[in-house]
Backbone as JSON Lines, residues from 0, in Angstrom:
{"i":0,"aa":"Q","n":[-8.29,-26.66,0.2],"ca":[-7.24,-26.44,1.07],"c":[-6.8,-24.92,1.05]}
{"i":1,"aa":"L","n":[-6.61,-24.42,-0.15],"ca":[-6.19,-22.99,-0.18],"c":[-7.24,-22.07,0.44]}
{"i":2,"aa":"K","n":[-8.55,-22.39,0.27],"ca":[-9.48,-21.55,0.83],"c":[-9.36,-21.37,2.37]}
{"i":3,"aa":"N","n":[-8.9,-22.4,3.04],"ca":[-8.74,-22.38,4.5],"c":[-7.52,-21.56,4.9]}
{"i":4,"aa":"R","n":[-6.59,-21.4,3.94],"ca":[-5.4,-20.65,4.21],"c":[-5.63,-19.1,4.08]}
{"i":5,"aa":"F","n":[-6.65,-18.84,3.18],"ca":[-6.8,-17.34,2.92],"c":[-8.11,-16.88,3.51]}
{"i":6,"aa":"T","n":[-8.26,-16.98,4.78],"ca":[-9.56,-16.64,5.48],"c":[-9.63,-15.18,5.84]}
{"i":7,"aa":"D","n":[-8.46,-14.43,5.81],"ca":[-8.35,-13.08,6.31],"c":[-8.53,-12.09,5.02]}
{"i":8,"aa":"K","n":[-9.65,-12.33,4.34],"ca":[-9.93,-11.48,3.12],"c":[-10.29,-10.04,3.52]}
{"i":9,"aa":"K","n":[-9.6,-9.1,2.83],"ca":[-9.87,-7.65,3.04],"c":[-10.76,-7.22,1.94]}
{"i":10,"aa":"E","n":[-11.9,-6.51,2.31],"ca":[-12.78,-5.87,1.38],"c":[-12.85,-4.49,1.66]}
{"i":11,"aa":"L","n":[-12.7,-3.65,0.63],"ca":[-12.76,-2.14,0.81],"c":[-14.22,-1.7,0.56]}
{"i":12,"aa":"T","n":[-14.57,-0.64,1.36],"ca":[-15.88,-0.05,1.15],"c":[-15.86,0.59,-0.24]}
{"i":13,"aa":"R","n":[-17.0,0.94,-0.76],"ca":[-17.12,1.55,-2.1],"c":[-16.34,2.82,-2.08]}
{"i":14,"aa":"E","n":[-16.31,3.57,-0.96],"ca":[-15.56,4.87,-0.92],"c":[-14.1,4.61,-0.96]}
{"i":15,"aa":"N","n":[-13.61,3.64,-0.25],"ca":[-12.22,3.27,-0.27],"c":[-11.75,2.65,-1.61]}
{"i":16,"aa":"Q","n":[-12.62,2.01,-2.25],"ca":[-12.41,1.53,-3.65],"c":[-12.27,2.66,-4.62]}
{"i":17,"aa":"T","n":[-13.15,3.7,-4.42],"ca":[-12.98,4.9,-5.26],"c":[-11.63,5.57,-5.03]}
{"i":18,"aa":"I","n":[-11.31,5.76,-3.87],"ca":[-9.99,6.41,-3.55],"c":[-8.85,5.6,-4.06]}
{"i":19,"aa":"Y","n":[-8.88,4.22,-3.9],"ca":[-7.73,3.4,-4.37],"c":[-7.51,3.41,-5.82]}
{"i":20,"aa":"S","n":[-8.72,3.5,-6.62],"ca":[-8.63,3.53,-8.07],"c":[-8.58,4.9,-8.64]}
{"i":21,"aa":"S","n":[-8.47,5.94,-7.79],"ca":[-8.5,7.35,-8.34],"c":[-7.22,7.69,-8.98]}
{"i":22,"aa":"H","n":[-6.12,7.02,-8.64],"ca":[-4.91,7.47,-9.14],"c":[-3.97,6.28,-9.23]}
{"i":23,"aa":"W","n":[-3.16,6.14,-10.27],"ca":[-2.29,4.87,-10.45],"c":[-1.37,4.72,-9.28]}
{"i":24,"aa":"A","n":[-1.05,5.74,-8.6],"ca":[0.04,5.68,-7.57],"c":[-0.46,4.76,-6.45]}
{"i":25,"aa":"Y","n":[-1.73,4.73,-6.11],"ca":[-2.22,3.92,-4.97],"c":[-1.92,2.39,-5.26]}
{"i":26,"aa":"C","n":[-2.22,1.9,-6.47],"ca":[-1.84,0.51,-6.8],"c":[-0.34,0.35,-6.88]}
{"i":27,"aa":"A","n":[0.37,1.29,-7.52],"ca":[1.86,1.24,-7.61],"c":[2.52,1.16,-6.26]}
{"i":28,"aa":"V","n":[2.11,1.99,-5.34],"ca":[2.75,1.88,-3.96],"c":[2.37,0.62,-3.31]}
{"i":29,"aa":"H","n":[1.11,0.19,-3.42],"ca":[0.73,-1.08,-2.85],"c":[1.45,-2.16,-3.29]}
{"i":30,"aa":"M","n":[1.72,-2.32,-4.64],"ca":[2.5,-3.38,-5.17],"c":[4.0,-3.23,-4.94]}
{"i":31,"aa":"A","n":[4.51,-2.0,-4.81],"ca":[5.92,-1.67,-4.66],"c":[6.38,-2.38,-3.39]}
{"i":32,"aa":"V","n":[5.59,-2.39,-2.38],"ca":[6.14,-2.95,-1.06],"c":[6.43,-4.49,-1.14]}
{"i":33,"aa":"L","n":[6.08,-5.15,-2.24],"ca":[6.47,-6.52,-2.5],"c":[7.94,-6.6,-2.68]}
{"i":34,"aa":"N","n":[8.48,-5.51,-3.1],"ca":[10.0,-5.45,-3.53],"c":[10.76,-5.05,-2.14]}
{"i":35,"aa":"P","n":[11.6,-5.85,-1.66],"ca":[12.27,-5.42,-0.43],"c":[13.1,-4.15,-0.59]}
{"i":36,"aa":"V","n":[13.5,-3.75,-1.76],"ca":[14.22,-2.55,-1.95],"c":[13.35,-1.33,-1.83]}
{"i":37,"aa":"L","n":[12.04,-1.53,-2.08],"ca":[11.07,-0.4,-2.15],"c":[10.08,-0.4,-1.02]}
{"i":38,"aa":"R","n":[10.61,-0.56,0.22],"ca":[9.77,-0.68,1.37],"c":[9.73,0.63,2.15]}
{"i":39,"aa":"T","n":[10.4,1.69,1.7],"ca":[10.32,2.97,2.51],"c":[9.71,4.05,1.62]}
{"i":40,"aa":"P","n":[9.01,4.95,2.21],"ca":[8.51,5.96,1.43],"c":[9.44,6.69,0.5]}
{"i":41,"aa":"G","n":[10.6,6.99,1.02],"ca":[11.69,7.63,0.16],"c":[12.01,6.85,-1.09]}
{"i":42,"aa":"A","n":[12.27,5.6,-0.84],"ca":[12.66,4.73,-2.07],"c":[11.45,4.54,-3.01]}
{"i":43,"aa":"I","n":[10.18,4.51,-2.59],"ca":[9.12,4.4,-3.38],"c":[8.94,5.83,-4.22]}
{"i":44,"aa":"A","n":[9.05,6.79,-3.52],"ca":[8.93,8.19,-4.14],"c":[9.96,8.28,-5.26]}
{"i":45,"aa":"K","n":[11.14,7.91,-4.89],"ca":[12.19,8.06,-5.93],"c":[11.95,7.17,-7.19]}
{"i":46,"aa":"Y","n":[11.65,5.99,-6.89],"ca":[11.34,5.05,-7.99],"c":[10.16,5.45,-8.97]}
{"i":47,"aa":"F","n":[9.13,5.99,-8.39],"ca":[7.96,6.37,-9.21],"c":[7.92,7.84,-9.51]}
{"i":48,"aa":"N","n":[9.05,8.67,-9.08],"ca":[8.99,10.06,-9.26],"c":[7.86,10.83,-8.71]}
{"i":49,"aa":"L","n":[7.55,10.41,-7.49],"ca":[6.49,11.04,-6.67],"c":[7.14,11.84,-5.52]}
{"i":50,"aa":"S","n":[6.44,12.75,-4.94],"ca":[6.86,13.44,-3.78],"c":[6.76,12.44,-2.59]}
{"i":51,"aa":"V","n":[7.66,12.62,-1.65],"ca":[7.63,11.74,-0.43],"c":[6.23,11.97,0.34]}
{"i":52,"aa":"G","n":[5.78,13.31,0.33],"ca":[4.55,13.49,0.95],"c":[3.4,12.75,0.41]}
{"i":53,"aa":"T","n":[3.35,12.58,-0.96],"ca":[2.26,11.86,-1.65],"c":[2.39,10.41,-1.2]}
{"i":54,"aa":"V","n":[3.59,9.84,-1.19],"ca":[3.76,8.48,-0.87],"c":[3.36,8.24,0.61]}
{"i":55,"aa":"V","n":[3.72,9.16,1.39],"ca":[3.38,9.09,2.89],"c":[1.84,9.03,3.06]}
{"i":56,"aa":"E","n":[1.18,9.91,2.27],"ca":[-0.33,9.95,2.35],"c":[-0.95,8.65,1.85]}
{"i":57,"aa":"I","n":[-0.4,8.12,0.67],"ca":[-0.96,6.88,0.15],"c":[-0.63,5.67,1.16]}
{"i":58,"aa":"V","n":[0.47,5.69,1.7],"ca":[0.79,4.65,2.74],"c":[-0.09,4.73,3.96]}
{"i":59,"aa":"G","n":[-0.36,5.91,4.42],"ca":[-1.4,6.09,5.41],"c":[-2.78,5.59,5.07]}
{"i":60,"aa":"F","n":[-3.17,5.85,3.83],"ca":[-4.38,5.28,3.42],"c":[-4.45,3.74,3.38]}
{"i":61,"aa":"L","n":[-3.35,3.18,2.76],"ca":[-3.28,1.67,2.64],"c":[-3.26,1.03,3.94]}
{"i":62,"aa":"C","n":[-2.53,1.68,4.94],"ca":[-2.48,1.13,6.47],"c":[-3.92,1.24,7.0]}
{"i":63,"aa":"S","n":[-4.54,2.32,6.83],"ca":[-5.84,2.57,7.51],"c":[-6.88,1.58,6.9]}
{"i":64,"aa":"V","n":[-6.81,1.12,5.72],"ca":[-7.77,0.14,5.25],"c":[-7.29,-1.34,5.32]}
{"i":65,"aa":"G","n":[-6.07,-1.44,5.93],"ca":[-5.7,-2.94,6.14],"c":[-4.9,-3.47,5.03]}
{"i":66,"aa":"L","n":[-4.46,-2.7,4.02],"ca":[-3.72,-3.27,2.89],"c":[-2.21,-3.23,3.12]}
{"i":67,"aa":"A","n":[-1.83,-2.51,4.11],"ca":[-0.37,-2.37,4.39],"c":[-0.15,-2.15,5.87]}
{"i":68,"aa":"V","n":[1.02,-2.38,6.33],"ca":[1.25,-2.12,7.76],"c":[2.63,-1.48,7.84]}
{"i":69,"aa":"K","n":[2.73,-0.54,8.75],"ca":[4.1,0.15,8.99],"c":[4.95,-0.54,10.06]}
{"i":70,"aa":"D","n":[6.18,-0.66,9.72],"ca":[7.13,-1.36,10.64],"c":[8.24,-0.51,10.81]}
{"i":71,"aa":"G","n":[8.26,0.35,11.82],"ca":[9.28,1.41,11.93],"c":[9.13,2.31,10.66]}
{"i":72,"aa":"G","n":[10.31,2.47,9.93],"ca":[10.27,3.36,8.67],"c":[9.95,2.58,7.42]}
{"i":73,"aa":"R","n":[9.61,1.23,7.66],"ca":[9.38,0.44,6.48],"c":[7.88,0.13,6.31]}
{"i":74,"aa":"V","n":[7.42,-0.2,5.18],"ca":[6.12,-0.57,4.83],"c":[6.09,-1.99,4.36]}
{"i":75,"aa":"N","n":[5.18,-2.76,4.84],"ca":[5.05,-4.2,4.42],"c":[3.55,-4.53,4.2]}
{"i":76,"aa":"L","n":[3.33,-5.55,3.58],"ca":[1.97,-6.09,3.4],"c":[1.57,-6.85,4.7]}
{"i":77,"aa":"P","n":[0.34,-6.73,5.05],"ca":[-0.12,-7.37,6.27],"c":[0.09,-8.84,6.2]}
């Protein structure tokens, strides 16, 4: 039954896997959006002591590969 619920499986290309695993911040930003308090680039940047520009770049990558979506100024999981 669970298999039928999770049919929208996302698979990253090898190149995107390499990018995702190239720095701890990709996974950290990806998981941070699970927390409702950390769904803006500014909040994520402050929490992890990263520049807002770095977070915006990571969010852009996550959105481009389908691991996150932008909703106004907020970031959510798809």
